[in-house]
C-alpha positions as CSV (number, residue, x, y, z in Angstrom):
1,M,30.6,102.0,-6.9
2,Y,31.2,105.4,-8.4
3,S,32.6,106.8,-11.6
4,E,34.5,110.0,-12.5
5,D,36.4,111.5,-15.4
6,I,40.1,112.1,-14.8
7,D,42.3,113.6,-17.6
8,G,39.8,112.6,-20.2
9,Q,39.7,108.9,-19.0
10,H,36.5,107.4,-17.5
11,Y,37.2,105.4,-14.4
12,Q,34.9,103.1,-12.4
13,K,36.1,102.3,-8.9
14,Q,34.9,99.6,-6.5
15,Q,36.2,98.6,-3.1
16,T,36.3,94.9,-2.5
17,H,39.1,92.9,-0.7
18,C,41.4,94.8,-3.0
19,V,40.8,97.8,-5.3
20,E,40.4,97.0,-9.0
21,I,40.7,99.9,-11.4
22,H,39.3,99.4,-14.9
23,I,41.0,101.5,-17.5
24,R,39.3,101.6,-20.9
25,C,42.0,102.1,-23.4
26,N,41.5,103.3,-27.0
27,A,41.4,99.7,-28.2
28,F,38.6,99.2,-25.6
29,Q,40.8,96.6,-23.8
30,T,40.4,96.4,-20.0
31,I,43.5,96.2,-17.8
32,N,43.0,95.0,-14.3
33,Y,45.6,95.6,-11.6
34,F,45.7,95.8,-7.8
35,C,46.5,99.1,-6.2
36,A,47.3,98.8,-2.5
37,K,47.7,102.6,-2.2
38,F,44.0,103.1,-3.0
39,L,43.0,100.4,-0.5
40,I,45.0,102.0,2.3
41,H,43.6,105.4,1.5
42,M,40.0,104.3,1.4
43,N,40.2,102.3,4.6
44,A,42.1,105.0,6.5
45,S,39.5,107.6,5.5
46,K,36.6,105.5,6.7
47,R,35.1,106.9,9.9
48,V,32.2,104.5,10.7
49,Y,32.7,100.8,11.1
50,D,30.2,97.9,11.4
51,N,32.3,96.1,14.1
52,I,35.7,96.2,15.8
53,L,37.3,93.8,13.3
54,Q,37.1,96.4,10.5
55,T,39.5,98.6,12.4
56,I,42.4,96.2,12.1
57,G,45.4,97.4,10.1
58,N,46.5,100.7,8.6
59,T,48.6,101.4,11.7
60,P,50.9,104.5,11.7
61,L,54.5,104.7,10.8
62,I,56.3,107.0,13.4
63,K,59.8,108.4,13.1
64,L,62.1,107.6,16.0
65,N,64.5,110.3,17.1
66,K,66.2,110.2,20.4
67,V,66.8,106.5,20.9
68,V,68.4,106.3,17.5
69,S,70.1,109.7,17.4
70,D,73.6,108.2,16.9
71,L,72.5,106.0,14.0
72,P,73.4,107.2,10.5
73,C,70.1,106.3,9.0
74,T,66.4,107.2,9.2
75,V,64.3,104.9,11.5
76,Y,60.6,104.5,11.5
77,A,58.5,102.4,13.9
78,K,55.4,100.6,12.5
79,V,53.4,101.0,15.7
80,D,50.9,98.1,15.6
81,F,49.5,98.5,19.0
82,F,47.1,100.9,17.3
83,N,45.2,97.7,16.3
84,P,42.1,97.2,18.5
85,G,43.6,94.3,20.4
86,N,46.8,96.4,21.0
87,S,49.1,94.2,18.9
88,I,50.1,93.1,15.4
89,K,48.6,89.7,16.1
90,D,45.1,91.0,15.4
91,R,46.0,90.8,11.7
92,M,46.9,87.2,11.5
93,A,44.4,86.1,14.1
94,L,41.5,87.3,12.0
95,K,43.1,86.0,8.8
96,M,43.6,82.5,10.2
97,L,40.0,82.4,11.4
98,E,38.7,83.5,8.1
99,V,40.7,80.9,6.3
100,A,39.5,78.2,8.7
101,E,35.9,79.2,8.1
102,Q,36.4,79.1,4.3
103,E,37.9,75.6,4.6
104,G,35.1,74.4,7.0
105,K,37.5,73.7,9.9
106,I,35.2,75.5,12.4
107,K,31.4,75.6,12.4
108,P,29.0,78.1,13.9
109,G,29.1,78.1,17.7
110,G,32.5,76.2,17.8
111,T,35.4,76.7,20.1
112,I,38.8,78.3,19.1
113,I,41.7,76.6,20.8
114,E,45.3,78.0,20.8
115,G,48.6,78.1,22.6
116,T,49.4,81.8,22.9
117,S,51.8,84.1,24.8
118,G,48.8,86.5,25.0
119,N,48.6,88.7,21.9
120,T,47.4,86.1,19.4
121,G,44.8,85.1,21.9
122,M,43.5,88.6,22.2
123,G,43.1,88.9,18.5
124,L,41.3,85.6,18.3
125,A,39.1,86.6,21.3
126,L,38.0,89.8,19.6
127,A,37.1,87.9,16.4
128,A,35.3,85.2,18.4
129,I,33.1,87.9,20.1
130,I,32.0,89.3,16.7
131,K,31.6,85.9,15.0
132,G,30.0,84.0,17.9
133,Y,32.7,81.5,18.9
134,K,34.1,80.3,22.3
135,C,37.8,80.5,23.1
136,V,40.1,78.3,25.3
137,F,43.7,79.3,25.4
138,A,46.8,77.7,26.9
139,T,49.7,79.9,27.9
140,T,52.9,79.7,30.0
141,D,53.6,80.9,33.5
142,K,56.3,83.1,32.0
143,Q,53.8,85.5,30.5
144,S,52.8,88.7,32.3
145,K,49.7,88.5,34.6
146,E,48.3,91.4,32.6
147,K,48.1,89.3,29.4
148,V,46.2,86.5,31.2
149,D,43.8,89.0,32.9
150,I,43.1,90.7,29.5
151,L,42.2,87.4,27.9
152,K,39.8,86.6,30.7
153,A,38.3,90.0,30.4
154,V,37.3,89.4,26.8
155,G,35.6,86.1,27.7
156,A,38.4,83.5,27.1
157,E,39.1,80.6,29.3
158,V,42.9,80.5,30.0
159,I,45.0,77.5,31.2
160,V,48.4,78.4,32.5
161,C,51.1,75.8,31.8
162,P,54.8,75.5,32.9
163,T,57.4,77.2,30.8
164,N,60.5,75.1,31.5
165,V,59.4,71.8,29.8
166,E,60.1,70.4,26.4
167,P,57.7,71.2,23.6
168,E,56.7,67.5,23.4
169,D,56.0,67.3,27.1
170,P,52.3,66.8,27.7
171,R,52.3,69.7,30.2
172,S,53.7,72.2,27.6
173,Y,51.2,74.7,26.3
174,Y,51.6,73.3,22.8
175,Q,50.5,69.8,23.9
176,V,47.8,71.1,26.2
177,A,46.2,73.0,23.3
178,R,46.4,69.9,21.1
179,R,44.8,67.8,23.8
180,L,42.0,70.3,24.3
181,Q,41.2,70.1,20.5
182,R,40.8,66.4,20.7
183,E,38.6,66.6,23.8
184,I,36.3,69.5,22.9
185,P,33.6,68.8,20.2
186,N,33.4,71.3,17.2
187,S,36.7,72.9,18.1
188,W,39.5,74.2,16.0
189,Y,43.2,74.3,17.0
190,V,44.7,77.4,15.4
191,N,48.4,76.5,15.6
192,Q,49.7,79.9,14.7
193,Y,53.3,78.5,14.4
194,D,52.5,76.2,11.5
195,N,49.4,77.9,10.2
196,L,50.5,79.5,6.9
197,A,47.6,82.0,7.0
198,N,49.7,83.7,9.7
199,R,52.4,84.8,7.2
200,Q,49.8,85.3,4.5
201,A,48.2,88.1,6.6
202,H,51.4,90.0,6.7
203,Y,52.0,89.5,3.0
204,E,48.6,90.9,2.2
205,Q,48.5,93.7,4.8
206,T,51.7,94.6,6.7
207,G,54.0,94.5,3.7
208,P,51.8,96.7,1.4
209,E,51.2,99.2,4.2
210,I,54.9,99.7,4.9
211,W,55.8,99.9,1.2
212,E,53.2,102.6,0.6
213,Q,54.0,104.5,3.8
214,T,57.7,104.7,2.9
215,E,56.8,105.4,-0.7
216,G,58.9,102.4,-1.6
217,K,62.0,103.8,0.0
218,I,62.4,101.1,2.8
219,T,65.8,99.5,2.8
220,H,65.6,97.4,6.0
221,L,62.9,95.7,7.9
222,V,63.7,94.8,11.6
223,V,61.4,92.3,13.4
224,A,61.4,90.3,16.6
225,A,61.0,86.8,15.3
226,G,58.8,84.3,17.0
227,T,56.2,82.3,14.9
228,G,57.9,83.7,11.8
229,G,54.7,85.0,10.3
230,T,55.4,88.7,10.6
231,I,59.0,88.8,9.3
232,V,58.5,86.1,6.6
233,G,55.1,87.4,5.2
234,T,56.2,91.1,5.3
235,S,59.6,90.3,3.8
236,M,58.1,88.3,1.0
237,Y,56.0,91.2,-0.1
238,L,58.8,93.8,0.2
239,K,61.3,91.7,-1.6
240,E,58.9,91.2,-4.5
241,K,58.8,95.0,-4.7
242,N,62.5,95.4,-4.2
243,P,64.8,92.3,-3.9
244,N,67.4,94.5,-2.2
245,V,65.3,95.2,0.9
246,Q,67.1,93.6,3.9
247,A,65.0,91.6,6.5
248,W,66.7,91.5,9.9
249,A,65.3,89.2,12.6
250,I,65.9,89.8,16.3
251,D,66.2,86.7,18.5
252,T,66.8,86.3,22.2
253,Y,69.4,84.3,24.1
254,G,67.8,80.9,24.9
255,S,66.2,80.6,21.5
256,L,67.5,78.3,18.7
257,L,66.4,80.4,15.7
258,K,69.6,82.3,15.1
259,K,71.7,79.1,15.0
260,W,69.2,77.4,12.7
261,F,69.3,80.4,10.3
262,E,73.1,80.4,10.2
263,T,73.7,76.6,10.1
264,G,70.4,74.9,9.3
265,E,70.8,73.0,12.6
266,L,68.1,72.7,15.2
267,D,70.4,72.7,18.3
268,M,68.5,72.1,21.5
269,G,71.7,73.0,23.3
270,E,70.9,76.6,22.4
271,V,67.6,76.4,24.3
272,Y,67.3,77.6,27.9
273,P,64.8,79.8,29.9
274,Y,64.7,83.5,29.1
275,I,62.6,86.4,30.3
276,S,61.9,88.2,27.0
277,E,58.3,87.7,25.9
278,G,56.6,87.1,22.5
279,F,59.7,86.1,20.4
280,G,62.4,83.4,20.2
281,E,61.5,79.7,19.9
282,D,62.6,76.3,21.1
283,F,61.5,74.6,17.9
284,L,61.1,75.7,14.2
285,P,57.6,76.9,13.2
286,Q,56.6,76.0,9.6
287,N,56.0,79.7,8.8
288,Y,59.7,80.2,8.4
289,I,61.2,80.5,4.9
290,R,65.0,80.9,5.4
291,E,65.5,82.7,2.1
292,T,63.2,85.6,3.1
293,I,65.5,86.6,6.0
294,D,69.0,88.2,5.6
295,L,70.3,88.2,9.2
296,F,69.6,87.1,12.7
297,E,70.8,89.1,15.8
298,K,70.4,88.1,19.5
299,V,69.5,90.6,22.2
300,T,69.8,90.1,26.0
301,D,66.7,90.2,28.2
302,K,68.2,93.2,30.0
303,D,68.9,95.2,26.9
304,G,65.4,94.7,25.5
305,A,63.8,95.7,28.8
306,V,65.9,98.8,29.3
307,M,65.4,100.0,25.8
308,A,61.6,99.6,26.0
309,R,61.7,101.9,29.0
310,R,63.8,104.4,27.1
311,I,61.4,104.4,24.1
312,A,58.5,105.2,26.5
313,K,60.4,108.0,28.2
314,E,62.3,109.5,25.2
315,E,59.9,108.9,22.3
316,G,56.5,108.9,24.1
317,I,55.7,105.5,22.6
318,F,54.5,103.1,25.3
319,A,55.4,99.9,23.6
320,G,56.0,96.3,24.7
321,Y,59.1,94.2,25.4
322,S,59.9,93.2,21.8
323,A,59.9,96.9,20.7
324,G,62.8,97.5,23.1
325,S,64.5,94.4,21.7
326,V,64.2,95.3,18.1
327,V,65.6,98.8,18.7
328,A,68.4,97.3,20.9
329,G,69.2,94.8,18.1
330,L,69.2,97.6,15.5
331,R,71.7,99.6,17.5
332,Q,73.9,96.5,17.8
333,L,73.9,96.4,13.9
334,K,74.5,100.2,13.3
335,D,77.8,99.6,11.6
336,K,76.0,97.9,8.8
337,L,73.9,101.0,8.1
338,K,74.5,104.1,6.0
339,P,72.9,107.6,5.8
340,T,70.7,106.8,2.8
341,D,69.0,103.8,4.5
342,V,65.4,103.8,5.6
343,V,64.7,101.3,8.4
344,V,61.3,100.2,9.6
345,V,61.2,98.4,13.0
346,I,58.0,96.6,14.1
347,F,56.5,97.6,17.5
348,H,54.4,94.6,18.0
349,D,52.3,95.4,21.1
350,H,51.5,97.9,23.9
351,G,53.3,98.6,27.1
352,S,50.2,97.9,29.2
353,R,50.9,94.2,28.7
354,Y,54.0,94.6,30.9
355,I,53.1,96.9,33.7
356,G,54.0,94.3,36.3
357,K,57.3,93.5,34.6
358,I,59.6,95.8,32.6
359,Y,57.7,98.9,33.6
360,N,57.9,97.9,37.3
361,D,61.0,99.2,39.0
362,E,61.0,96.5,41.7
363,W,60.8,93.7,39.1
364,M,63.6,95.3,37.1
365,L,65.8,95.8,40.1
366,D,65.2,92.2,41.3
367,R,66.6,90.9,38.0
368,G,69.5,93.3,37.9
369,F,68.1,95.2,35.0
370,L,68.3,98.7,36.6
371,D,71.6,100.4,36.9
372,V,71.4,101.7,40.5
373,E,73.8,104.6,41.2
374,T,72.3,106.6,44.1
375,V,70.2,106.0,47.2
376,K,67.3,107.5,45.3
377,D,67.6,105.0,42.5
378,L,67.6,102.1,45.0
379,I,64.6,103.5,46.9
380,G,62.7,103.8,43.7
381,G,63.5,100.3,42.7
382,L,62.4,98.8,46.0
383,G,58.9,100.4,45.7
384,R,56.8,101.7,48.6
385,R,57.5,99.8,51.8
386,R,56.1,100.7,55.2
387,L,58.7,102.1,57.6
388,V,58.1,100.2,60.9
389,T,58.9,102.3,64.0
390,I,58.4,101.9,67.7
391,D,57.8,104.4,70.5
392,E,60.2,104.8,73.4
393,D,57.5,103.9,75.9
394,A,56.7,100.5,74.3
395,K,58.1,97.3,75.7
396,V,60.9,95.1,74.4
397,S,58.4,92.4,73.8
398,D,56.5,94.7,71.5
399,A,59.7,95.2,69.4
400,L,60.3,91.5,69.2
401,G,56.7,91.0,68.0
402,L,57.2,93.6,65.3
403,M,60.5,92.0,64.2
404,K,58.8,88.7,63.8
405,K,55.7,90.0,62.1
406,Y,57.5,92.0,59.4
407,D,60.7,89.9,59.3
408,I,63.0,92.8,60.0
409,E,66.2,93.3,62.0
410,Q,66.2,97.0,62.8
411,I,63.5,99.3,64.1
412,P,63.9,103.1,64.5
413,V,62.8,104.4,67.9
414,M,60.5,107.5,68.0
415,K,59.5,110.1,70.6
416,S,57.1,112.9,69.8
417,G,57.6,112.3,66.1
418,E,61.4,112.4,66.2
419,M,64.0,109.7,65.8
420,T,65.8,109.1,69.1
421,G,67.5,105.8,68.5
422,A,67.0,102.3,67.2
423,V,66.6,98.7,68.4
424,T,68.2,95.8,66.6
425,Q,67.7,92.1,66.6
426,S,71.3,91.4,67.5
427,G,71.3,94.0,70.3
428,L,68.1,92.7,71.9
429,F,69.4,89.1,71.5
430,K,72.5,89.9,73.6
431,K,70.4,91.6,76.3
432,L,67.9,88.7,76.5
433,I,70.7,86.1,76.8
434,E,72.0,88.1,79.8
435,N,68.6,88.7,81.4
436,A,65.3,87.2,80.1
437,D,63.4,89.7,82.2
438,V,64.5,92.5,79.7
439,R,61.3,91.6,77.7
440,D,59.3,93.7,80.1
441,N,61.6,96.7,80.0
442,S,60.7,99.8,78.0
443,I,62.4,100.5,74.7
444,A,64.0,103.6,76.2
445,D,66.0,101.3,78.5
446,V,67.5,99.3,75.7
447,K,67.6,101.5,72.7
448,E,70.9,102.0,70.8
449,G,72.2,104.9,68.8
450,A,70.0,106.3,66.0
451,L,70.5,104.9,62.5
452,P,72.5,107.2,60.2
453,V,70.4,109.4,57.9
454,V,71.9,109.9,54.4
455,E,71.0,112.1,51.5
456,M,69.0,110.7,48.6
457,T,71.7,111.8,46.2
458,L,74.4,109.8,48.0
459,A,76.3,107.4,45.6
460,L,75.4,103.8,46.4
461,E,79.1,102.9,46.7
462,K,79.6,105.4,49.5
463,L,77.0,103.7,51.7
464,S,79.7,101.3,52.8
465,Y,80.9,104.1,55.1
466,Y,77.6,103.9,57.0
467,I,76.9,100.2,57.0
468,N,79.1,98.4,59.6
469,K,78.9,96.2,62.6
470,E,77.1,98.8,64.6
471,N,74.7,99.9,61.8
472,G,73.0,97.3,59.7
473,A,70.7,99.9,58.1
474,V,70.5,103.6,57.2
475,L,67.6,106.0,56.8
476,T,67.0,108.6,54.1
477,K,64.3,111.2,53.7
478,D,62.5,112.0,50.4
479,D,61.3,115.4,49.2
480,S,58.0,115.0,51.0
481,G,59.8,114.5,54.3
482,E,59.0,110.8,54.5
483,Y,61.6,108.4,55.9
484,H,62.8,105.3,54.1
485,I,65.0,102.5,55.4
486,L,67.8,100.7,53.5
487,T,69.1,97.5,55.1
488,K,72.4,95.8,54.5
489,Y,70.6,93.1,52.4
490,D,69.0,95.8,50.2
491,I,72.3,97.4,49.4
492,L,74.3,94.1,48.9
493,N,71.6,92.8,46.7
494,A,71.6,95.9,44.5
495,L,75.4,96.0,44.3
496,S,75.7,92.3,43.4
497,K,73.3,92.8,40.4
498,G,74.6,96.2,39.2
């Protein structure tokens, strides 16, 4: 506690869970009120912390530029991967645990149990380390491998459950978590979906931070909606400050939330598997309050993934899947915005959670999420593959062995480091049918014409000129002089998804 004189008034200030300022008026009456601005300033200026949990919150608001350059308004991202667990879920994970402790739902040395897509589990695991609890988490096989590995790295036990089952199915990660709570003594099932401390965390933290950071100028909040805690809690606070603030929720195709919001109906016909992670639901969590949300918008799996990659490349913000989805959703709604609007989008988590997915060209290409236009684009999407070659002096039987081992149909033939021809599965088949002894011949005796070599800049559509009955593949050479092979299957697969 400290005191100082400001403009003739004597103030005493003390930092607790909030900041209470006592103003002694002429009538010696004391007025108490909460000042979130002082709280944010004091916490942000602190440089030494007793443990990692004290670093949760007070994340930056960063202006977006290139990915929203054609929008009429100002757009800021609340970048919550600056939290120690790299996601916004740190906030509510700690809050839910603190409330459970206060209510006696978990005792010292107990076990925290939760069904999580990864981020909530990370926040709970950090809190468990500091507070001395164990963690057992159930997740789905849809989640990225990185999320599972990270949870294990911080000491959690992780059980992976199937995605494509009903919420009531005993194999679902919801039901597995509930079963574990019944089986493990001194355990507490968090249930972030129906735990109202989830939205309370955002009412107490995220909302006040955004209000202060925008100096009360925010007009729109845009959030990828999953458990409902972030959008409902944050919106509740902002609408108390200004009832005109709009809260827009971003949903995904395959989720029932948008239809529920618009009709009040929980239609399981809306539910089907989707790739987007961390938002969308196949049931209605209790954290939702319909009146706190003004609009729901759906975004495709592809649009969210592509936009996340754009944000990384054009804004330098390496954010997760849902960040791409909220920006894509905002762009779909740009006709509802005007120049005086100040929009805040929530970037929930970090891109490192999705290295094997949306930031992996091969994964994106396999799902048709990359717009492949040139040979170079296609090569980049396929990733590094060994080019299998064979020397002229080798035997036909050697070529057959390589084809079987690598499951390939064409092999370029080499002599002294130069391409001199090729052998193909169909060509060797014809020769072997005519004379089985060909197996012992040298490759030089049976080789066919060399595979065509095309430029990396060649448009993909023009490859049809080179792929025909005689040539089932083409070669291309990159800037380093290394050859790459493109087969008929590679090209047809890319064109069918483009």
